[in-house]
Structure formats: C-alpha cells, structure tokens
C-alpha positions as CSV (number, residue, x, y, z in Angstrom):
1,M,-4.0,69.6,3.9
2,T,-0.3,70.2,3.0
3,E,0.9,71.5,-0.3
4,V,4.3,70.2,-1.5
5,L,6.1,71.8,-4.4
6,M,8.4,69.4,-6.3
7,S,10.4,70.0,-9.4
8,F,11.8,67.4,-11.9
9,D,13.9,69.1,-14.6
10,K,11.9,72.3,-14.5
11,F,8.5,70.7,-14.6
12,P,6.9,72.0,-11.4
13,T,4.2,69.8,-9.9
14,V,2.0,70.6,-6.9
15,F,0.8,67.7,-4.7
16,S,-1.9,68.0,-2.1
17,I,-1.0,65.4,0.6
18,A,-3.3,64.3,3.3
19,S,-1.6,62.9,6.4
20,K,-0.7,59.3,5.8
21,G,-3.1,59.2,2.8
22,P,-2.1,57.7,-0.5
23,L,-1.1,60.3,-3.1
24,F,0.6,59.9,-6.5
25,L,0.7,61.6,-9.8
26,S,1.5,59.8,-13.0
27,F,2.2,61.7,-16.3
28,Y,1.9,58.4,-18.2
29,P,-0.1,55.2,-17.5
30,E,1.4,53.5,-14.3
31,A,0.3,50.0,-15.5
32,A,3.0,50.1,-18.2
33,L,5.8,50.1,-15.7
34,H,3.9,48.5,-12.8
35,P,6.1,50.0,-10.0
36,Q,6.4,48.0,-6.8
37,I,7.5,49.5,-3.5
38,I,8.6,47.5,-0.4
39,N,9.7,49.2,2.8
40,F,11.8,46.7,4.7
41,N,11.3,47.5,8.4
42,F,12.0,51.3,7.8
43,E,15.6,50.4,6.9
44,V,15.7,49.9,3.1
45,V,13.1,50.8,0.5
46,Q,13.1,48.8,-2.7
47,V,11.5,50.2,-5.8
48,T,11.2,48.0,-8.9
49,W,9.5,48.3,-12.3
50,N,8.6,46.2,-15.3
51,A,11.8,46.4,-17.4
52,S,10.3,44.1,-20.1
53,K,8.3,47.0,-21.5
54,Y,11.6,48.7,-22.5
55,P,13.9,45.9,-23.5
56,G,17.5,46.8,-24.0
57,T,17.0,50.1,-22.3
58,N,18.5,51.5,-19.0
59,L,15.8,53.5,-17.4
60,T,16.8,56.3,-15.0
61,F,15.5,56.5,-11.4
62,L,15.4,59.9,-9.7
63,Y,14.1,60.6,-6.2
64,N,13.8,63.6,-3.8
65,S,16.1,63.6,-0.8
66,D,16.3,66.6,1.5
67,E,14.4,68.7,-1.1
68,T,17.0,67.8,-3.7
69,S,16.7,65.5,-6.7
70,S,19.2,62.6,-6.7
71,Q,19.8,59.7,-9.0
72,C,19.8,56.2,-7.8
73,S,23.2,55.0,-6.7
74,N,22.3,51.3,-6.1
75,Y,20.4,50.0,-9.1
76,I,18.8,46.5,-9.4
77,L,19.9,44.9,-12.7
78,Q,17.9,42.5,-14.7
79,Q,19.7,41.0,-17.8
80,S,22.3,43.8,-17.4
81,H,19.7,46.5,-17.5
82,T,18.2,48.6,-14.7
83,A,15.0,47.2,-13.2
84,G,14.9,48.9,-9.8
85,C,16.6,50.8,-7.0
86,F,17.5,50.4,-3.3
87,L,17.1,53.4,-1.1
88,E,18.1,54.0,2.5
89,A,15.2,54.8,4.9
90,K,15.5,56.1,8.4
91,K,11.9,56.8,9.4
92,D,8.4,57.1,7.9
93,E,8.6,59.8,5.3
94,I,7.2,60.7,1.9
95,L,9.1,59.2,-1.1
96,C,8.7,61.1,-4.3
97,F,10.5,59.6,-7.4
98,S,10.4,59.6,-11.2
99,I,11.4,57.1,-13.8
100,R,12.8,58.4,-17.1
101,N,13.9,56.9,-20.4
102,G,16.7,59.3,-21.2
103,T,15.1,62.7,-21.2
104,H,11.6,61.3,-21.6
105,L,9.6,61.2,-18.4
106,L,7.7,58.0,-17.9
107,L,6.4,58.1,-14.3
108,T,6.3,60.4,-11.3
109,K,4.9,59.2,-8.0
110,C,4.8,60.2,-4.3
111,Q,3.9,58.0,-1.4
112,W,4.4,57.4,2.3
113,I,6.8,54.6,2.7
114,S,4.9,53.2,5.7
115,A,2.1,52.3,3.2
116,Y,4.4,49.6,1.9
117,L,5.9,48.4,5.2
118,K,7.2,44.9,5.5
119,P,8.2,44.3,9.2
120,S,11.2,42.1,10.0
121,S,10.6,38.5,11.2
122,P,10.4,37.8,15.0
123,K,13.6,36.5,16.5
124,D,14.7,34.7,19.6
125,L,11.4,33.0,20.3
126,N,11.0,31.8,23.9
127,F,8.6,29.0,25.0
128,Q,7.1,28.4,28.5
129,W,4.9,25.4,29.1
130,H,2.1,25.5,31.7
131,Q,0.6,22.0,31.8
132,E,-1.7,22.1,28.7
133,A,-0.8,25.7,27.6
134,I,2.3,27.4,26.2
135,T,3.4,31.0,26.2
136,V,5.5,32.3,23.3
137,T,7.4,35.5,23.7
138,C,9.9,37.5,21.6
139,S,11.2,41.1,21.4
140,D,8.7,43.7,20.1
141,L,9.5,45.9,17.1
142,P,10.2,49.6,17.8
143,Y,7.0,50.8,16.1
144,K,3.4,50.2,17.1
145,R,0.1,49.1,15.6
146,L,1.4,45.6,14.7
147,L,0.0,42.2,15.1
148,Y,2.2,39.3,16.2
149,E,0.9,35.9,14.8
150,I,1.9,32.5,16.3
151,Q,1.1,29.4,14.3
152,Y,1.4,25.8,15.5
153,K,0.5,22.3,14.6
154,S,1.2,18.7,15.7
155,M,2.2,15.6,13.8
156,F,-1.4,14.7,13.6
157,D,-2.7,18.1,12.2
158,T,-2.9,18.9,8.5
159,E,-3.3,22.7,8.9
160,W,-1.7,25.3,11.0
161,Q,-3.6,26.8,13.9
162,S,-3.1,30.6,14.5
163,K,-3.3,33.0,17.4
164,E,-2.6,36.7,17.3
165,G,-1.7,39.5,19.7
166,E,-0.6,43.1,19.7
167,T,2.5,42.2,21.6
168,C,4.8,39.3,21.2
169,N,3.5,37.5,24.3
170,I,0.9,35.0,23.2
171,T,-0.5,32.1,25.2
172,T,-2.0,29.1,23.5
173,D,-4.3,26.6,25.4
174,G,-5.5,23.1,24.8
175,L,-2.1,21.5,23.9
176,D,-0.9,18.1,24.8
177,A,2.7,18.2,26.2
178,E,3.3,14.6,25.1
179,K,2.9,15.5,21.5
180,C,5.5,17.2,19.4
181,Y,4.5,20.6,18.0
182,F,5.8,22.9,15.2
183,F,5.9,26.6,16.0
184,R,6.5,29.6,13.8
185,A,5.8,33.4,14.1
186,R,5.5,36.5,11.9
187,V,4.5,40.1,12.2
188,K,1.6,41.9,10.3
189,T,0.5,45.5,10.2
190,M,-2.9,46.8,11.1
191,E,-4.7,47.8,8.0
192,S,-6.5,50.6,9.8
193,S,-3.2,52.2,10.5
194,Y,-1.0,51.3,7.5
195,G,-3.4,50.6,4.7
196,P,-4.0,47.6,2.5
197,D,-0.7,47.6,0.6
198,T,1.6,46.4,3.3
199,Y,3.3,43.0,3.5
200,P,3.5,40.6,6.4
201,S,7.0,39.6,7.5
202,D,8.6,36.4,6.6
203,W,7.9,33.4,8.8
204,S,10.5,32.8,11.6
205,E,12.4,29.5,11.6
206,V,10.2,26.6,12.6
207,T,10.8,25.4,16.2
208,H,9.9,22.0,17.5
209,Q,8.7,21.6,21.1
210,Q,7.8,18.5,23.1
211,R,7.4,18.0,26.9
212,G,8.7,21.6,27.4
213,Q,11.9,20.8,25.6
214,L,13.4,22.0,22.3
215,R,13.8,19.2,19.7
216,D,15.5,19.0,16.4
217,S,12.5,17.5,14.6
218,C,9.0,16.2,15.2
219,Q,9.3,12.6,14.0
220,E,7.2,10.6,16.4
221,K,9.2,7.5,17.5
222,K,6.0,5.7,18.7
223,L,4.1,6.3,15.5
224,F,6.5,4.5,13.1
225,P,6.8,1.2,15.0
226,K,3.0,1.2,15.6
227,F,2.5,1.7,11.9
228,I,4.9,-1.3,11.2
229,L,3.1,-3.4,13.7
230,I,-0.4,-2.7,12.2
231,S,0.9,-3.2,8.7
232,G,2.7,-6.5,9.6
233,T,-0.5,-7.8,11.3
234,V,-2.6,-7.0,8.3
235,A,-0.1,-8.6,6.0
236,L,0.1,-11.8,8.1
237,L,-3.7,-12.0,8.4
238,T,-4.0,-11.6,4.6
239,V,-1.5,-14.4,4.0
240,F,-3.3,-16.6,6.5
241,L,-6.7,-16.0,4.9
242,L,-5.2,-16.7,1.4
243,L,-3.6,-20.0,2.5
244,L,-6.8,-21.0,4.2
245,S,-8.9,-20.3,1.1
246,L,-6.4,-22.2,-1.1
247,W,-6.6,-25.2,1.4
248,K,-10.4,-25.0,1.3
249,V,-10.4,-25.0,-2.5
250,W,-8.0,-28.0,-2.6
251,R,-10.3,-29.9,-0.2
252,V,-13.4,-29.2,-2.3
253,K,-11.5,-30.1,-5.5
254,K,-10.4,-33.3,-3.9
255,L,-13.9,-34.1,-2.8
256,L,-15.5,-33.3,-6.2
257,M,-12.7,-34.7,-8.3
258,P,-10.8,-37.4,-6.5
259,T,-7.2,-38.0,-7.6
260,V,-6.6,-40.8,-10.2
261,P,-4.1,-43.3,-8.8
262,D,-0.8,-43.7,-10.6
263,P,-0.8,-46.9,-12.6
264,K,2.9,-47.1,-12.1
265,F,2.3,-48.4,-8.6
266,T,-0.9,-50.4,-9.4
267,F,0.7,-52.3,-12.3
268,P,4.4,-53.0,-11.4
269,G,6.6,-53.4,-14.4
270,L,4.1,-51.8,-16.8
271,F,6.3,-48.7,-17.4
272,E,9.6,-50.0,-16.3
273,S,9.8,-53.1,-18.5
274,H,7.1,-52.5,-21.2
275,Q,7.0,-48.7,-21.6
276,G,3.3,-48.6,-20.9
277,N,2.3,-51.4,-23.3
278,F,-0.5,-53.1,-21.4
279,Q,-1.0,-56.0,-23.8
280,E,2.6,-57.2,-23.4
281,W,2.4,-56.6,-19.7
282,I,-0.8,-58.7,-19.2
283,K,0.8,-61.6,-21.1
284,D,3.8,-61.6,-18.8
285,T,1.5,-61.2,-15.8
286,Q,-0.7,-64.3,-16.9
287,N,2.4,-66.4,-17.4
288,V,3.6,-65.5,-14.0
289,A,0.2,-66.2,-12.4
290,H,0.0,-69.7,-14.1
291,V,3.5,-70.7,-12.8
292,N,2.6,-69.5,-9.4
293,K,-0.6,-71.5,-9.5
294,L,1.3,-74.7,-10.3
295,E,3.9,-74.0,-7.6
296,A,1.1,-73.4,-5.1
297,A,-0.6,-76.7,-6.2
298,E,2.7,-78.6,-5.7
299,Q,3.0,-77.1,-2.2
300,E,-0.5,-78.2,-1.4
301,C,0.3,-81.7,-2.7
302,I,3.3,-81.8,-0.5
303,L,1.5,-80.5,2.6
304,E,-1.7,-82.6,2.1
305,D,-1.5,-86.0,3.7
306,A,-2.4,-88.9,1.6
307,L,-5.5,-90.8,2.5
308,V,-4.4,-94.1,4.0
309,V,-6.9,-97.0,4.6
310,H,-5.5,-100.1,6.3
311,L,-7.0,-103.5,5.8
312,V,-7.6,-105.6,8.9
313,K,-6.8,-108.8,7.4
314,N,-3.1,-108.5,7.9
315,E,-0.9,-105.9,9.4
316,A,1.6,-106.6,6.8
317,E,-0.9,-105.9,4.0
318,T,-0.3,-102.8,2.0
319,P,-2.6,-99.9,2.8
320,I,-4.8,-98.3,0.1
321,V,-3.6,-94.8,-0.8
322,T,-5.9,-92.2,-2.3
323,T,-4.6,-89.0,-3.7
324,S,-6.1,-85.6,-3.9
325,P,-7.6,-84.5,-7.2
326,L,-5.2,-81.5,-7.0
327,C,-2.2,-83.8,-7.0
328,P,-2.3,-86.1,-10.0
329,Q,0.0,-88.9,-10.2
330,T,3.3,-88.4,-11.8
331,E,4.5,-90.3,-14.8
332,E,6.8,-92.5,-12.6
333,E,3.9,-93.5,-10.3
334,E,1.6,-94.3,-13.3
335,A,4.3,-96.4,-14.9
336,S,4.9,-98.5,-11.8
337,G,1.2,-98.8,-11.1
338,D,2.0,-99.7,-7.5
339,P,0.7,-97.3,-4.9
340,S,2.4,-99.3,-2.2
341,Q,5.5,-97.3,-2.5
342,L,4.2,-94.8,-0.1
343,P,5.5,-95.4,3.4
344,F,3.1,-97.2,5.8
345,R,2.0,-95.4,8.9
346,P,0.9,-97.8,11.6
347,M,-2.3,-97.0,13.5
348,H,-2.2,-97.3,17.3
349,G,-5.1,-98.1,19.6
350,G,-8.8,-97.9,19.0
351,E,-11.4,-100.3,17.7
352,M,-11.6,-101.6,14.1
353,V,-14.7,-100.6,12.0
354,S,-15.4,-102.1,8.6
355,L,-17.4,-100.1,6.1
356,G,-17.9,-101.3,2.5
357,G,-14.9,-103.5,2.4
358,F,-12.7,-100.9,4.1
359,T,-11.6,-101.0,7.7
360,F,-11.2,-97.9,9.8
361,V,-9.7,-97.4,13.3
362,M,-12.0,-95.6,15.8
363,S,-10.2,-93.7,18.5
364,D,-11.4,-93.5,22.1
365,N,-13.1,-90.1,21.5
366,S,-15.4,-91.6,18.8
367,Y,-13.5,-90.0,15.9
368,I,-12.6,-92.1,12.9
369,T,-9.1,-91.8,11.8
370,L,-8.6,-92.4,8.1
C-alpha cells in the first residue's frame, strides 16, 4: 500500500493506492460530468467530460505532472467551450486530475492510465498459404499481455470467423484456396492484467486473399454469370409454361365454344352491296339463281340431242322429232308448226324394226338407235 499526498489549491487529499488497482476520489457526484479516459497506446491520453451540464461555461482541467499541478494546454472544444483535454503519455503512470468551474471544484480523480488502454491497430499484415491453411503475421506491440485477433470470412459467409493468439502469428485451418477471403485484425488487452475498462484497437484495413495472392476485392467472377444463367433459365421456363397454358386454354375454349364463321365470306355481297340487309340480299340472290337456272336449261337444250324417228316408207320422208320437256318449243317453232325444219341425220346399217307405227334401226350389237 502506497500513500500519495496531492494538493489542489491548498486542499490536501491523501490517496491509498494499491498497485494497478483502481482508485479515485470525487468531491462531487462523478455522474454529473461523466468523465471518460482513453489511453491511446501509451502515447496520448484523452480526458473528456459532459459539457452539456454546464452550458456556456469553460471548465478548467488541472492535472499533476512531476508532482506539480498544471493546467491543460490542449483543450478539446465543443461549441466553442471546453469539453476535454489531450495529455502526453510516455509510460504507464498514475494520472491525477481535477475539473473546476472557475474556483469551484467539481471533480478530482486519480487512475492508472493502463486501465483505459486502447492499443494501436496491427499494421503490415503478412499472409502465407499452406494448402488449406493460412498464417497471418504482423509486428508485435512493445508491451505484453495482449491478444491479437484475426477475423476472416468468404463471399459465402454471413458472419466473421475469429481466431486469437498472444502473438501476432496466427494460423487458420480449413480454408479453400479457390475462394476469396476477407481478413482483418485488431489487438485487445487481457482483462486479468488491465481490467474491464480498456478498449480494443480499431480494426486494420480489410485485406482480400485468393489462391495465395492479394486482390483488390472479393467479387466472385463465377458467381455473377452463374446467377444470370439460373435466372435466365427460370425466366425462359416461366414464359414457356405461360405460353403453353395459354395455348391449352385456347384449345379448350375452341373445343367448347367453336368459332362462328364470318357471314362475310358465306354470303358474298351481303355487306359489300347491301350493308348487311339480308332481305335485299336474298332477293338479289333469288333473281340470280332463276336466271342461272334458265341459262342452264338452255345449255341442256343445246346439248341434248333431239329424238329422231325415221319412217321406213321412204328415205325422203321427214323424220319425227320429239323434244325434251326441259326444252319447250319457241314461238317461231310453234308458229310454223313444222318440225321438219330440223336437219335429217341418215342412219347407216342395221335392220329395220317397226313398233307401234314407228320404225327403228337395230345395230349389229342388238342396240336400238333412236
């Protein structure tokens, strides 16, 4: 146990300090100012306080240096008012300081600066690949009882994986050299040696490693085209299934509800000439059909041979001509009343046969020619 006598403006205070143990004395509630101490790698000590409790007031920071009381020469300003102080540090030592509002003492505190240590970040990380393992090394810090933490993850990992060691020489197993990995490192203190109020260092810059080589980034080139291929295949399959379903629906609809033919092609002229008036169209259609019928009958009359019967009495006699019922006599024929105007076709060969006053010529093959 060591007794330290300190004096702040003629107010003597005696502290009992156990080695590396926390010790402070506050004349006023510490929660009001909420002081925060950070020891940056035993180089700079930063002390800040809650200046909002005393708005518009410049608080004074005093500290003991070489058994003399000195005022802060490098204040931290917040809205143009003091809110902290930067102090130089060379080694682990006891820092005793006070905060005043003018002549009014607000806070007095003493503490080992190592209790608030924040180590510096690891630098110059080196990587050595050994098949499925990698060894990460860096320069150790000049003080002991530290933990060096290496974190890594691949493109397929959602969380960082960690591995720690008391020296900056850490080997990690079970890695795939074909994958691209992210690596970062930091330094932490051992709570058993420094206490619970220390801070871990900031993370080092993230490094990308693949196949034992340093890379600028970890964007997998194979992953992106593969994703496009899968997405394109799914899209094409979806479109194909959609078209197939539409075709099936069309076939079922056509089967259940056949399409109605367009009357425009079934009834020519209905819409072009009669604007869809069926009654007018049917009248014209009937007239056209009657004329066609007469024309067809005339053609039949022309094509049909008249029935000629020759009398045997005299070759010079006029043959009897019968006409088809489809070919009535014309007015000229009825007026003349002489059917002998038709040309006579002489019959050649065969035997004469008389039936009912008519004579027929029978050919050699037993057919009767009329």
